[in-house]
KEGUTOR-291348 format. One record per residue (C-alpha): residue in one letter; x, y, z. Coordinates in steps of 0.1 Angstrom, whole numbers, plus 5000, padded with zeros to 4 digits. Layout:
<recs>
REC:A:X:Y:Z
...
</recs>
This chain:
<recs>
REC:M:2097:4564:7397
REC:K:2129:4543:7404
REC:P:2159:4555:7387
REC:G:2171:4524:7365
REC:H:2138:4507:7365
REC:R:2136:4485:7335
REC:G:2100:4488:7332
REC:A:2101:4525:7334
REC:R:2129:4528:7310
REC:A:2110:4505:7284
REC:L:2079:4525:7286
REC:T:2097:4558:7279
REC:S:2118:4543:7250
REC:A:2087:4527:7236
REC:A:2069:4564:7239
REC:L:2098:4582:7222
REC:A:2102:4556:7194
REC:G:2065:4553:7189
REC:S:2064:4593:7188
REC:G:2090:4593:7163
REC:V:2075:4568:7139
REC:L:2041:4585:7139
REC:A:2058:4621:7135
REC:Y:2075:4605:7103
REC:V:2044:4588:7091
REC:A:2025:4624:7094
REC:A:2052:4640:7074
REC:W:2048:4613:7049
REC:Q:2011:4620:7044
REC:R:2019:4656:7036
REC:W:2048:4654:7012
REC:S:2048:4618:6997
REC:G:2040:4617:6961
REC:V:2041:4656:6958
REC:C:2077:4666:6969
REC:P:2103:4638:6959
REC:R:2140:4649:6963
REC:G:2149:4669:6933
REC:S:2115:4682:6928
REC:F:2110:4708:6954
REC:D:2105:4736:6930
REC:E:2079:4720:6910
REC:P:2045:4737:6911
REC:A:2028:4710:6930
REC:C:2056:4710:6956
REC:L:2056:4745:6960
REC:K:2019:4746:6966
REC:R:2024:4722:6993
REC:Q:2051:4739:7011
REC:D:2025:4768:7019
REC:H:2017:4772:7056
REC:L:1980:4765:7048
REC:Y:1990:4726:7051
REC:D:2011:4730:7084
REC:Y:1996:4703:7107
REC:Q:2017:4707:7139
REC:W:1998:4740:7149
REC:P:1966:4741:7129
REC:A:1954:4778:7127
REC:S:1928:4792:7102
REC:P:1931:4790:7072
REC:W:1939:4755:7073
REC:H:1937:4727:7050
REC:P:1943:4691:7065
REC:I:1959:4665:7043
REC:G:1950:4628:7048
REC:H:1955:4619:7086
REC:A:1987:4639:7092
REC:A:1971:4659:7118
REC:E:1955:4628:7137
REC:L:1991:4610:7135
REC:Y:2010:4640:7148
REC:G:1985:4646:7175
REC:L:1990:4610:7188
REC:S:2027:4614:7182
REC:V:2028:4645:7206
REC:L:2008:4625:7234
REC:L:2033:4598:7232
REC:L:2060:4625:7237
REC:A:2043:4638:7266
REC:V:2044:4604:7284
REC:A:2083:4605:7277
REC:A:2086:4640:7287
REC:F:2071:4631:7321
REC:A:2093:4603:7329
REC:L:2126:4615:7315
REC:P:2135:4637:7343
REC:F:2132:4611:7369
REC:L:2154:4587:7347
REC:L:2179:4610:7335
REC:M:2185:4631:7365
REC:P:2175:4607:7395
REC:T:2198:4626:7420
REC:F:2179:4659:7416
REC:R:2157:4669:7445
REC:R:2119:4665:7438
REC:L:2113:4702:7439
REC:I:2132:4704:7407
REC:L:2123:4669:7392
REC:W:2084:4673:7394
REC:P:2080:4709:7376
REC:L:2106:4696:7350
REC:A:2083:4666:7343
REC:V:2047:4678:7349
REC:I:2047:4711:7332
REC:P:2062:4702:7298
REC:A:2041:4668:7299
REC:A:2009:4688:7307
REC:V:2013:4712:7278
REC:L:2025:4685:7254
REC:A:1992:4666:7263
REC:G:1972:4696:7257
REC:T:1991:4704:7223
REC:G:1983:4666:7212
REC:V:1949:4668:7222
REC:L:1941:4699:7203
REC:V:1959:4687:7172
REC:L:1942:4654:7172
REC:A:1909:4671:7175
REC:S:1917:4697:7147
REC:G:1925:4665:7123
REC:I:1892:4648:7133
REC:A:1871:4679:7131
REC:G:1888:4690:7098
REC:R:1894:4723:7112
REC:P:1914:4740:7137
REC:V:1905:4734:7174
REC:T:1919:4759:7196
REC:V:1920:4774:7230
REC:P:1925:4810:7234
REC:H:1962:4819:7243
REC:F:1971:4783:7243
REC:D:1991:4783:7214
REC:L:2014:4811:7227
REC:T:2018:4793:7260
REC:A:2026:4762:7244
REC:L:2053:4777:7220
REC:I:2070:4795:7250
REC:V:2068:4764:7272
REC:V:2075:4735:7245
REC:G:2094:4756:7220
REC:V:2118:4776:7243
REC:L:2117:4767:7283
REC:W:2114:4730:7282
REC:P:2143:4720:7258
REC:T:2166:4747:7273
REC:A:2157:4733:7309
REC:L:2163:4697:7298
REC:I:2196:4704:7281
REC:V:2208:4725:7313
REC:A:2197:4697:7337
REC:A:2212:4668:7315
REC:A:2244:4687:7316
REC:I:2245:4693:7352
REC:A:2233:4656:7359
REC:A:2261:4645:7337
REC:G:2286:4663:7357
REC:G:2278:4643:7387
REC:Y:2257:4669:7407
REC:I:2241:4655:7440
REC:P:2217:4675:7463
REC:T:2247:4678:7487
REC:G:2269:4694:7460
REC:W:2294:4680:7437
REC:P:2311:4648:7446
REC:E:2348:4646:7452
REC:V:2368:4631:7424
REC:S:2374:4599:7446
REC:E:2338:4595:7450
REC:D:2313:4577:7425
REC:R:2305:4597:7394
REC:P:2286:4592:7364
REC:S:2304:4569:7339
REC:T:2314:4587:7306
REC:A:2291:4566:7285
REC:R:2261:4576:7309
REC:S:2273:4613:7310
REC:V:2273:4616:7273
REC:S:2241:4596:7267
REC:T:2222:4618:7291
REC:V:2233:4649:7274
REC:V:2229:4634:7239
REC:T:2192:4623:7246
REC:A:2183:4658:7258
REC:L:2200:4673:7227
REC:L:2182:4650:7204
REC:I:2147:4657:7218
REC:A:2151:4695:7220
REC:A:2160:4693:7183
REC:T:2125:4678:7175
REC:T:2107:4706:7190
REC:V:2088:4730:7167
REC:L:2114:4759:7163
REC:P:2143:4736:7153
REC:T:2121:4717:7132
REC:Y:2109:4747:7110
REC:F:2140:4769:7111
REC:L:2170:4745:7114
REC:V:2168:4708:7114
REC:G:2143:4706:7089
REC:P:2158:4728:7063
REC:I:2192:4714:7067
REC:A:2179:4678:7064
REC:A:2160:4688:7031
REC:G:2189:4708:7019
REC:Y:2163:4734:7009
REC:V:2151:4769:7020
REC:S:2116:4773:7013
REC:H:2093:4805:7012
REC:D:2071:4788:7037
REC:T:2078:4753:7051
REC:A:2107:4734:7037
REC:P:2095:4700:7022
REC:W:2099:4670:7048
REC:S:2109:4693:7075
REC:E:2088:4672:7100
REC:A:2104:4639:7089
REC:P:2139:4645:7109
REC:A:2122:4649:7141
REC:G:2106:4613:7137
REC:A:2141:4599:7132
REC:L:2156:4619:7161
REC:L:2130:4607:7186
REC:V:2136:4571:7174
REC:L:2174:4576:7181
REC:A:2168:4591:7213
REC:A:2148:4560:7222
REC:I:2179:4541:7217
REC:V:2203:4565:7234
REC:M:2186:4569:7266
REC:W:2190:4532:7275
REC:P:2229:4539:7286
REC:A:2218:4573:7299
REC:T:2193:4557:7323
REC:T:2213:4528:7337
REC:R:2209:4522:7373
REC:V:2232:4543:7395
REC:T:2249:4521:7422
REC:A:2268:4539:7450
REC:R:2306:4527:7454
REC:K:2310:4512:7485
REC:S:2339:4528:7508
REC:T:2369:4504:7514
REC:K:2379:4524:7544
REC:G:2345:4520:7560
REC:V:2347:4482:7552
REC:S:2382:4479:7568
REC:R:2373:4498:7600
REC:L:2339:4477:7605
REC:S:2362:4445:7600
REC:A:2387:4459:7625
REC:E:2363:4464:7652
REC:R:2346:4432:7650
REC:L:2383:4415:7652
REC:N:2390:4435:7685
REC:V:2352:4427:7699
REC:S:2363:4389:7691
REC:D:2398:4392:7710
</recs>
C-alpha cells in the first residue's frame, strides 16, 4: 500500500466514517425512547442499563434489542478494514516487520469479533468461540490501542529505519505529526474499555450500576472525527532535495563542458 495514495486514504476514511455511523445507530437502537437525557434514573432506563442488553460482547444471559448487535457487528467489520490500512498510511517509514503485525493482528481479531457479534444478532443468542472473548479483549482492548498510540508518536517524531533524521533533514510537518497522534488517540478511545469505563460515562455525565446510558454512542462520533483527521495525517511524504547535491552535479557538468 503506497503511503499517501488517495484511493487507500479514501477507503480507510470511508471505513472509519461508516463504522462510526453504524456504531451510533446501534446505540440509538438500545437507548432511544427509553433513556432521554435527564431521565436516566427512571425505572425503564435503569432496566435498560443492565448488562443483559450489552451488545458489544454478547454473553449469556443476553437479550437482543432491535438490530443493535447486527449494526455493531458491521461497524466492527468496517473498523477491521481501517485497522489494516492505518499502519501503512500513518507510519509509512516503518519497516514491514513492524507494519504487517500492527496491521494484520488487530484487523483479524476485529474481523472475528465483528462476525461473532453479527452472528449473535442474527441468531438472537450469543454466538461464541471458546477463549476468543478474552483474546479479543487483550488484543483489541489493550495491546492494539497501546501499540497504535506508541507507533503514531514515534512516526510523528520523524523516525526512519536508519534512525532519527537530523534537524536539517526533512521531518514530518507539524500538522501531519499532530494529526497522526490525534487519529491514533481517537481510535484508541473507541475501544471497549474506554467506551464502558471512561468516554461513555463522561459523555453521559452519569455513572451507572451497569452500563451508563448512551455509552456506545460517543465511539461513533469519535470514529467519524478520526475519518476526517486522518487526511492531513496521511498526506504523501516527499523527500526534500539536497541543494548541495544539485550544486555539486551542476559544477561537475560545467567542468565537463569546459
